[in-house]
N, C-alpha and C positions, 0 to 999 in steps of 0.2 A: 540277481545273478549279473545283468548286463552292466550295471553300475561297478561290479567286483571287476570289470574289464575296462574300465576307463570309461564309459560312456555316461554324458549327462543323459538322466532318464527321468521321464514323467509316465506314469501309469494313469490313464486318463479314463474315467467312468462317464458314459455317455446317456446312460438311461437307468432307471430304478434307483433314484437318489433324489433328495430335496433340490427343488430347481431343475430337474431334469424330467424328460418324458417319462411316464409310467413303464412303458414297453418300446421295444425296438418299433417305432413308428415315426416318420416324418422326421427325422433326426438331421437337423442342418448340418451340411459338410463344412459351413463358414466355423463351426464350434470347434473343428480339429485343426482349421486353418488359425483360429484365433490363438488355439493351444500351442501349435508350432511357433507362432509368432513371439508368445511369451517366453517361451522355453529359449528360444536363440537369441533373444536379446539380451539375456542374463549376460554379465560381465564374464563369468567362468566358463562359457560355451563358446568352445571353438567355431569360427565360419567354415564353410566349406561343404555343407549337404547336411541331409537329415536321414534317419532312418525311422521307418515306420513298422510295427509289428502288430498284426492282427491275430485274433484266434476267432475261429468259427465264421460267425456273419460280419465280425470286425475285420475280417480280409478282406470284403467288399470295400470297407471304410477306408482300409488302409490302402489299397489300390486305387481308389477313386481319388482320395487325398494327393497321392504321390502323382498322380496323372495331371492332377491340376496345377501342381506345385512348381513355382518358377527356379527353377535350380536342382542340382543333384539331389536323388533321393534313392534311398535303398529300402526294398519291400522285402519282410518277412512275413510269410502267412501259414498258420497253423489250422488244419482241418476247415478251410475254407475254399474260396475260390472267387472268380471273376463273372459271376453269373448274377445281375443285379435283381435280387428276388423281391417280393412283397414283404411289407411289415408284419409283424408277428404280435400277438397278444400274449399276455400272461409272462411270469416269471418263474422257472426258465421258460423261455419263449418257444412254443411248439405249433400255435395254430395260425396259419397263414391269414390275412385279411386284405381286404379289398382296398389297403392304403399303402403308400409307397413306405419304404424303409428309410430311404435317404432323400433329401432334397437340398437344391442349390438355388439361391436367390429366390425362395419360396416355391420353386416348381419342383416336380417329382423328376429323380435323376433316372436318364434312361426311360427305357419302357419297362418297368419293373415286372420280372417274369412270373406270371402266375402259375400255382401248380396245374399242370395239364400241358405244358410244351415242352421246355429244355428238360425240367426233372422228371416227367414222365417218360420222356425217351432216353434219359439216363438211367433210369431203375429199371425199364424194359430191356436196355442192352447189359447194363454191368453186370448185377447179381453178385457182387462181390467177388469180382475176378481180378487177379493180379496183373493180366496182360493189359495195359493200358494204352499202349501204342495206337492200336487200332480204333480205339472208342472214338476219338474227335471226328474222324470221318464218317463212322456209323451214326453218330448224333447229328452231323449236317446232313446225311442222307435222310432223316427222319423229321427233321425240323426246317421249316422255311428260312431261307437265308436272310430275308428281312427281319426276321424274328430275331435271330442270332445277333444281327447286326445293333438291334435296338437293345438288348440287354446285355451284350457284353461291354465290360469296361474297356475302355480304349487304352489297354496297358502299353502298348506301343510308344505312349506320349510319356511314358516314365523315363526319367533322363538318369537310369542307374541300375543296380543288379537287381534281381527279383528271384526269390527263392520260395517255393511252396510246398509245404510238407503235409501227408495226409496219410490217414490208416484205411486201407482197402475193406478192413471190416467195420468201417464207421457206420452205425446205425442210426445216429441222429439226422444224419443228410449225406448225400453221395459226393461227399468233400474230394475223394481221390478223382473221379471221373470229370469233375466240374474243374478241377486244377489243371487236369491234363489238356482240357479244353482251352484254359487260358493261355498255357505253357504253347498249345498249338497255334493259337493267334500270334505269339511272340514269333514262334519259328516262321509262320508263313509271311510275317512282315519283316523278315532279316533282320529282327534284332540286334542292335551293336554291343549290347551291355550282356554281361554273364547272366545266365538264367537257368533254373532248371525246377525238376520236380522230384523229390524223393518219396515214394509211397512205400508202406510197411504193409506187409500181408497180413498179418495177425493182429495188427492194432486198430483201436478203436476212434473215437472222437476225442478222447480226452487224454493229451500227452502233451508235453511240452517241457515243463520244469526238470531238467536234469537231476538224476541222483535224489529223487524224490520217493517217498513210500507210496506206491498205486496201489497197495492192498485196501484201501480204504476208499478207493475213489467210487464214483456212482456205479451202479449196476451193469455188468457187463452187457445183461439182455437189453438194457435200456440205450447204452451208447456204443457198445462193441469192444472187441478186443479183449484179451486177458490181461491181468495185472502183470504178468511177466512181459508180454509183448509191449505193453504199453511204457512200461518203465526201461525197456530195452531201446523202443523207438525215441524216446526223450533222451536218453543216453547217447544214443547214435547220431542222432541228428543236432546236437549240441554245438560239436566242433565245425559243423557244415555252416550251421548258423554264424558262428562267431567269424568263420571264414569269409562268408559273404559280406558281412559287417564291416571286417578289415578291408575289404578290397573297395567298398563304397565309401568308407568314412575316415580311413587311417592311411589313405594311400599317399596322401602329402603332409600326415603328421611328422 
């Protein structure tokens, strides 16, 4: 879908494939840096910035990669956020383990948040409510500031637009409030680029591809939302995604 809009696009798998880690643990962020370098060095790819799109835990990778990138970067995140969590075991990943999800230079990135701090606070407050504006302050009142500083991606280092999309009925993990916490960090640091969060009250964890058939998607009991709500969220968010990418990547085309 992105390629039809004129973007040079690379879909990058980073675990559960030959030559890659079996699950989401200790993924070197240099892997994404190398992929960006490979793509942007191709003759047909225009200079002027990159776009990184992540889904679920991949939003962490997208934000971390863009924050470390030396140049303009636009980030789109579906059903994720900027809290760096622990690694997980199994495919699909569900069980947190005591190993980092991401590394850079062989060392764990940030102080990966174990279950019991930020996520516990989010779950205690959130309870699938659509009112997200007050959540960041409520989380900060329950989680020590030093913990938040350790586990939040330094999103203010990104040089470009940031758009996060989430379903409030996400039952995989609390992506809407975690995304709200990330957006709050940008606001508190007077971020100069466009940024925003669009949360869909009745959507769950799985949406993104616009105009797709969501009736056969994973059980709503497992991942949240209804088929109709997920389909609507996907269709509604697509023009916004293109707008953010256009502003970040096509402004000088």
